[in-house]
Legacy VTK file of the C-alpha trace (Angstrom):
# vtk DataFile Version 3.0
C-alpha trace
ASCII
DATASET POLYDATA
POINTS 73 float
9.899 5.185 65.953
11.999 2.970 63.650
11.948 3.615 59.904
9.602 0.947 58.438
11.834 0.645 55.337
15.001 -0.045 57.350
16.097 -3.190 59.139
15.865 -2.607 62.900
18.987 -4.738 63.441
21.459 -3.214 60.953
19.740 -0.174 59.424
19.986 -1.425 55.809
16.991 -1.409 53.479
14.700 -4.261 54.457
12.957 -4.554 51.089
9.543 -4.576 52.757
6.877 -4.150 50.102
4.274 -3.205 52.711
6.358 -0.232 53.893
6.663 1.178 50.354
3.493 2.903 49.100
4.337 1.861 45.513
4.165 -1.842 46.403
1.995 -1.866 49.529
-0.587 -4.143 47.891
1.998 -6.919 47.372
3.027 -9.491 49.946
6.325 -8.844 51.671
9.211 -11.265 51.062
8.980 -12.254 54.727
5.570 -13.880 54.117
7.285 -16.738 52.238
10.016 -17.637 54.753
10.345 -18.957 58.281
12.274 -16.645 60.600
13.789 -18.269 63.674
11.976 -16.878 66.743
15.373 -16.534 68.461
16.398 -13.981 65.813
13.350 -11.877 66.610
13.795 -12.331 70.353
17.341 -10.962 70.062
15.953 -7.558 69.024
15.327 -5.027 71.777
11.631 -5.120 72.732
11.042 -1.563 71.497
12.153 -2.549 67.967
10.070 -5.717 67.590
7.035 -5.675 65.289
7.863 -2.178 64.004
9.716 -3.016 60.768
10.908 -6.052 58.830
14.404 -7.321 59.281
16.477 -7.436 56.101
16.908 -10.955 54.649
20.528 -11.089 55.866
19.677 -10.262 59.488
16.644 -12.562 59.356
19.050 -15.327 58.226
16.741 -16.387 55.387
18.923 -15.758 52.313
19.005 -19.481 51.470
15.211 -19.781 51.785
14.689 -16.833 49.435
17.137 -18.201 46.856
15.440 -21.613 46.916
12.019 -20.021 46.451
13.205 -18.082 43.401
14.612 -21.103 41.580
12.320 -22.817 39.088
11.314 -26.385 39.999
13.472 -29.146 38.573
11.792 -31.671 36.368
LINES 1 74
73 0 1 2 3 4 5 6 7 8 9 10 11 12 13 14 15 16 17 18 19 20 21 22 23 24 25 26 27 28 29 30 31 32 33 34 35 36 37 38 39 40 41 42 43 44 45 46 47 48 49 50 51 52 53 54 55 56 57 58 59 60 61 62 63 64 65 66 67 68 69 70 71 72
């Protein structure tokens, strides 16, 4: 069974708030991004839907940065 706090693709911390009992009531970062289905399909079947990818492996770094910037205007 994969570690729910580690990225199944690279093994780094995935930052999943749901996998950490201290923050399990907060939404995970992955709730606010769109992950390309091809990225998920590239994982071996036994690793899918077991743990979050890290933002780097999910290829969503730019989406997360944009979401954290305050609106202009």
